[in-house]
Structures are given as structure tokens and as C-alpha cells.
N, C-alpha and C positions, 0 to 999 in steps of 0.2 A: 108496522102491521101488514099482513099478508092479506091481500083482497082478491076477490074472484077474478077481477080485472088483471091483476098481476100474475095470477096462476094461469091465466089464457095467455098471457105474453110468454111466461116460461113455456107453456106448451107449444107455443110457436116457434121457440128457439130450439127445443130438445126433443119435440114430438110427444103428443100425448100421453103414450105408452111409458114415457121416462120422466113422468112427472108423478110423485106418490105422496098422497095425503091422507091415506087411511091409516089410522092409528096402529093397527095390527103390523102394517108394513113399517111404520115409522120406528115401532118398538124395536125392532132388529137393528136400527142404526143409533141406538141410545146408550149405548155401553161399548167398552173395549175390554181388554183382559186384565186390567187393572181393577183391583177391590175398590171400586168407588160407587157412590150411587148413580143410576142411570138417569138420563135426562132425554125426554122424548122431544124431538125437534118439531117445528111446524111444517116442514116441507122436506122432502129429499128429491134431488135431480141427477139423472143420470145421462150426461152429455155424452155423444158418440163420435164427435169431431172436435178438432181444436177450435174452429169457429164458434161453435156452439158454447164450449168451454169459456171463451174469452167474453161471449155476451152474457153468460150467467154471472160472471164474476162483475162485470160493468153493471147489470142491473141490480144485483145485491147491493153494491156500493151506492147506487143512486137511491135506492130504497132504504137504505141503513139497516140492512139485514145481516146479522152475523152469520159468517159463512165457514163451515167446518168441512175440509176435505177429508174423505175416508176412501182407504184401499180396502185391505181385508178386516182391518179392526184388530190387528193381533198386538198393537202396543201395549206396554205394561205400566204407563204412567199417566193415563186419562187423557192423552193427546186428542183422541178422536171423539170424545164425549161431548156433544153440541150444547148448543144454548137453547132453551125452551122456545123461543121465539125465533128461532133462526132456521138456516138451510143447511142440509147436509149435501154436498157435492161428491157423488159417487164416481170412481175412476174405473170400474170394472168393464166398461165399454171401450176404455182407452187403453187397448192391450195388445198393441202390436209392436213388435221387433220390427223397426223401419230399416235397420241395415245392419249388417255385420261385416266390416271391412277386415279382411284377412291381412292385406298388404300393410296396413297402418295399425291394425289390432285395436280396434275400437267398434263399440256397438251404439246405436242411437235406438232409444226405446221410447214408448210412451210410458207414462206413470202407472198404469195399471197391469203392466206386465209382471207375471209371478216370477219371483226370483229364481227358483230352480228351473223354470223354463228358459230363462236366458242361459242360465249355467250349462243345461243340457244342449242347447243350440249352439254355444260357444265350443263346448267339447266336441260336437260332432264336426266341427271345422278345425280340430287339432288346437283350439284355443281354450283359456281357462280365466272364469270370473270367479276370484277367490271368496268375497265375502259370502258367509253361510250362516245367518241368523238361524236360531232353533226352527224358527217358523218358515223357513224358506220354501217350503213345500205349498204354502198358501199366501205368505205376505208378498206384497208388491213393491217394485223398486222405486216408486214414488214415496211409500211410506218409509222404505230402507233409507233414502236420501233425507227425508225430513227428519228422522230420528237419529240418523248417522249410526245405523246399525252395526253390529260388530259380528260375533260368531266364533266358532271353534278355531278357525284359522287366522284369527288376528294376531297371534303371536308372531309369525312368520310373515304374514302377507298384509297386516294392517286392517282396516275397516273401511267402510263404505267411502267416506270422504277421500281417502287414499286413492280411489278409482273414479271419481267424478271429475271429468275433463271439462265439462261445460253444462249449462242449463238453460232451455227456453222456458220463461215463465211469465204469467200474466200479472201486471200491478193490479192495483185497485180499480183503475179505470178501464181495466180490460185490454190494455196496450201490452204487446210483447217485448220482453225485456230479454237481451241475449247476453249470455256470459261464457267466458272460457272460449275454447276452441277445439278443434280436432288434430291439433298438433301437440307434439310431446312437450314443447315449450310455450308459455303463453304469459306476457307480462304487460297485456295492454290493459290500462285503466285500473278502476278499483277491483279487488278479488271479490267479485259479487257472488261467484261460486262458493267461495267459502263461507260468505255470510249466509246463503241459503241453505247449505248442508246443516242439518241439525235445527233448523228454525221452526220445525213443527208446523208448518203451514201459518205463521204468524207474519209473514213477510211478502208472500206471493204465492201464487198457484201453478204448480209445475205443468208444463206442456209436453216438452221433450228434454231427454237426458241423454247426454253423452258418456258413455263410460269405457275406461280403460279395459283392455283384456292383455293377458299375457300369455307365453307359451305354456301349454300342458306339461307339467312335470313327466320326466321320462320314467322314473321308477318311485314306489312308495314301499314302506315296511311299517308296519303297526305291531305294538306290543302292550300287553297289560301287566303292570307291576303291582305285586300283592305285598300289603304291609300289615304287620299285626299291632302297630303302633302308629296312631294318627300323626304324630308329631315327626315320625321318621319319613312319612309320604310328603308332609309340607316342606320339611327340610330338603329332601330330594329335589323338590321343584327349584328351589333357590340354588341349589348345588349344581344343577343342569345348566341354568342360565349363567351361574358364575364361571362355568367351565367353557363359556363361548360357544355352547352348542344351541343352535335355533331350530327346534322340532317345528314342524307344520303344525302340529296340535299338542298340547299337554294338558290334559284335563285331570281333574280331582273329582273323586266320588267319596264321601264319608259311608260309614257302615249302614246308617238309617237309609241312605238313598240306595246303596247297594242291593239291600234286601228289597226295596220297594221295585226297582228295576228289574231284577232277577224275576220277582213274582208276576212281573206286568210281561216280560219279554222271553224269559225261558232260555237265554243264551249260554248258560254255565257260568255266571258270576259266582266267584267264591262268597258266599253270604256270611262266612265267618271272618272275614277279612276287617279289619278297622278301617282301612282305606285302600283305595286304588288308584294308580295313576294310569291314564290311558294315553300313550304316546305313539306319535306317527312321524316318520321321517320322510320327506320326499325331495326329488331332484335327481341330479346325475347318478345312475345306478352305483358308481364306485363310491361317491360321496355318501350316499344313503346307507351302504353297508358299513362304511368306516363309523359314521356318526351313531348308527344302530348299535354297534358292537361297544363304542365309548358309553352309551347311554345305558346298556345293559350291564355293564361292569359297574358303573356309577351306581344305579339302582341296588345292586347287591352290597355294595360298599356300604351304603346309606341304610341298609337294614332291611331290603326287600327279602321276604321269605322266598319269594318264587318270581320269574319273569317268563311270560308266555309269548312268544313272537307268532303273530297270525301266519298260518302257513300257506294261506292262498289269499286272493281277492275276497272270496266269499266269506271265509272266517272274518277277516278284516271288515267288511262290510257289515256283518252282523253285529260286530262289536260296536261300530259307531252308530247302527241304526237303534242299539240299546241304549247308548249314552243320549242320543237325541230324544229318547223317550222319557228321560228322567222326569220332566215336568208333567207329563201325562201319568205315569206311574204315582208319583206322589199326590197328584190330584185325586186319586181313587180313594185315598186314605182318611180325609176329612172333608167336611162340606165346604170348607173355605181354604183357598191356598193363597199365601201371600209370597210372591217371587220377588225378592230384592236384588240388588245390583251393586254389592260392595266391591270397590276398586281400590287397590292400594299399590304402591311400587312392589315390584316383584320379590324384592328381597324381604319385604314384610308379610309375605303369604303366611308363614309359621305364626307370626303373631295374630293375624286376622282369623287363621283357623281356630286357634286356642280361644280368642275372644269370642267366636260362634258358639263354643261349648259352654263357656262362662255365662255368656248372655242367656242361652237356653235354661241353664240351671237357676240363674238370679230369677228370671221370670217364670219358671216352671212351664216351659212351653217345649212342643215337639219341633225342632228345627233340623232339616235335612240340609246339608252343604254339598254343593257340587259346583263346578264352573271351570272357566278357563284359566287354570291357576297359572299357567306359563305367562299369560300377560297381566296377572294380578287381579283378574276380574272373577270374584266369587258370587255364587247365587245362593245366599241363605235363604231356605224357602220355610215359612212358618206354616204349620198346619194347625187349623184352628177351626172354630165355628163362630161366625160373626154374631150369631143370635145370642150367644153367651156374652152379655154385656160385661161382666166382670172380666172373664178371660180377654176380651178384645181390648179393653183398657191396658191389660199387660202386653198385648201385642203392639199397641201403638207406642207404649214405653220401650219396647224391645226394638222396636225399628228406629227409634231416635237414637238409642244407645249404639246401634249398629252403624248410624251414619256418623255419629260422634266419634267412635272408634276408628272407622275408616279416615275421616279428616284428620284425627289426631297422629295417624300414621303417615300422614302427608298424601293422603288418597283423595278420591273424589265422589261426590254423590251418585253419580252414574257414569258407568264404564260404557253402556251400549243401549239402555232403555229411554233414555231422553228424561226431560224435567217435567213437561206436562203439568197436571195439577197436582200430581202426587208429591212432588219434590220441590215445587216452587216455593214454599213457605220456609224451605231450608237454604234456599240459594244464597242468601246473604252470609250464612255461615262458612261457605267455601270461598265465596269472592269478597267484596265490600259493598256498603251502602252505595258508594260512586259508582261501582259496577252496575247496579240495578237501575239508579238514575240515567246513565249513559245508555244502557239497553232500551230503557223507556222512550228515551228522546228519539233514538233510532227507530221504534216503532211508531211513534207519534208522527214523525216526518213521513214514513213510507205508507202508513195506514190511519190517516187523520180522522176517520170516522170509526176507527176501531172495529172494523167488520171482520178481520182475517183472524180467525180462530182465538177470539177474545177469551181472556183469562188464562191462557197458557203460559208457561216458563216464568213470566215476570208479574203475573196476576193481572 
């Protein structure tokens, strides 16, 4: 229970202006981007330095207060939906890039740094931070690490976990735990860094994150391949990968999504196309040219009706801006949008694309499919109105069918959105009962009072 005495103690730690108790303020922190019921917390706190953050964690544990850390709240699995009697800890005041080391190519950041701001700061020094979730303009690095966020460049460059060199985080007692290092190699102790990435705030509270940077690619070339048959586009994805070509990005959009995006962004996408592939090569100029030529030939061989190569950086950027707007474009069409995260082995993309069409027909739903086809990660997006109870039941059945199909093809429940609340009930389908028990034992050992984002991942 949160008493006035405890509120005053929090005010002493973080400042009166950083303690929020008004219901109107708290409503802002009651939901994330998942289609789940909001929960208004009892209190929100915004620490502005590491010392205050650690003291907040300690006080919450001592008083058995559920604690949910929140960055920008863009996650799509319910990971930042709080507990009604709990505390939300905001990281937006912990937003400093503490170091960009050009010689050793790493950055040290606080958890509230916006992803795109680090990418821009690194680029200004000729360095590259590749992870690029669709929400990168607003999402924070603490949230990216907590959810193991991916993005368009995951095919070639991997996801967030591939760039986390080390983390400093607070345990439930408010003590600092240090994992990893600033060296290329580190084999000291348990791999606690790996344990914390994707833990969704259930095992500790991030204080500082050390991230690997790499050299900025010297050249880039982007193209749009147009197909009049969806199966030709999906089979082209598999063919490109089978040809041992690894583009920086290899994105898929079906006709439903193409029309929505073009109506939204007006960049000249062919609205009569059954599907598009948006492809980009990067790296050494000669290699980029060679790979781009091979991909263009392969697209034509696989049935592309046309392949348009971006003539300059401006055209390239407009195409990628349009692709990043897909979610916003689709969201305009119906009151409720459910963005899913079906991920399968890359060779199974044609099967998964076909399954999306079959599921849409079976459950009589509008489903737009787009996503990072090159790494097997599709985003079937269901457009509906949650107020229509009968249709919502069909939506829930369709979601389960999507998960079952992905798992049946050897895939996973989540490629980049995390487990949170939305997928926790399906977790045993992908793993085993013993996996859940093992995970719960880890959680109980590290968080015996179950204050750290309770109810997420393993319930």
C-alpha cells in the first residue's frame, strides 16, 4: 500500500516534481501499443540520476510495491502495462549518451536514450548502430534491450542482443550489478548480459548499457521489385537467401498494405501490384553493385514484372520512409489494429504468406501482411473493431491460428515484439513445461518478492 509517508519519501529521492499521483497523469502510463486493457498504476516516478533510480528500486522492494519500468511505451506485447497497486518508473529523464568511443567502437548510454538519436550521433562520427525497430524515432534503448528489438536490418546485421556488450543494472535491493565489458571478447562469469536482454524488466532495472558500434557502410543501393503474384514475391525471398546473397534489408508488402501505404505517403508505389519486395544492399561499393545486379536478375527470373532501382539517396529514403509508415497507414483504416509477429525459418516464408491469406479467408478478416521477410519475420496486421464482440472472437481465433502455423513451420511466437502479457499463455507451446518451471525458479531467486514487472513472460 502506498501511504503519504511513502510518497514523501519518494519525493525526497526523486524530487517532488518527479512524483505523479494525479489520475489524469497516471492514465498516460496505463497502456502500451498492444491491444490489451489498460491498467492505471498507483504512482509514477521519474528519477533523473542513477542514485535516485537505485533508491526507488530499493524502496519498492522494501514496501513490496510492483515496479514496471517504462520508456516510450511503444512495445507490442503488453510489457509495460503496470499493476493497479504498483509503481511505474519512467526513464525519459535518464536520456544521456555517456560516451561514444571511436577507437574501440562502442557507446555507453542511459536507458532513456531514443534509438534514432544514438544512431545519428554514431553516424556523425562515421560509425553505425544497425538495430532499427519501426518505432526507432521514439523508442528508447532500454526498451529495445528489454524486448530484444529487431528491425528492418535484422537480416544482415542481427537484432539488439547482437550489439549489447554489457549492462549495469539494479537488482531488487537497489545494488548495482555489472555484466559484460567494453572489450570485443569477454568470458568472465555467467553470461548475465544474455540473461537480461529480452527479460522485459522482470529481472532487474537497467542503469547503463554498453552497445557495440560498427563502421558505417561505404555504399548503398535500394530497389523495389514488383510482382503480380504474391507467391512469386515470397518465393523470390527464399531464392535470394538460397543464392547466398545477404541484403541489408529484404522487406515484403502485400497488396492490401501497398494500397494503404501509398494512400498515406504518396511516394508512387504501384497499387495494382500483388506484392512488393523492398531490397537494399550495402557495404563496399563494388560488392554492392555486384549483389544488386544479381538480385535484380533473380527478381526478374522469379517473375517480377519490374524492378525499379532508386536513382539517388533521396528516392531511396522516401521508399524506406514509406515502408516504415506501414503500421500508421494501416491503423487509419479501422478502429482497432492488431500487429502480430509471426516468424518462421526463411525458407518457409512462401508457406507463411499463403497461410496468412488462408487464415484471413477462414475467419473473414482483413489482414494486411508486411515485414522483414528476409529474416523470416512477417507482421500480419489484423484490422478490426474490438467493440464488435463477434468479430473480436474471430480475431482471437485467427491469432491463435497464426501462432500455431508459425510453430508448425518450425518458427517462433515472437521475432522481435517480446512475450509480455499477450503471448505468455502460448509460451509452453513453443517450449516445454519444464522450461516454464526453470524460468520461474530463476525469477523467484532473483526477485523473491515478485516486484519486478510481475505477470510478464511467465505469468
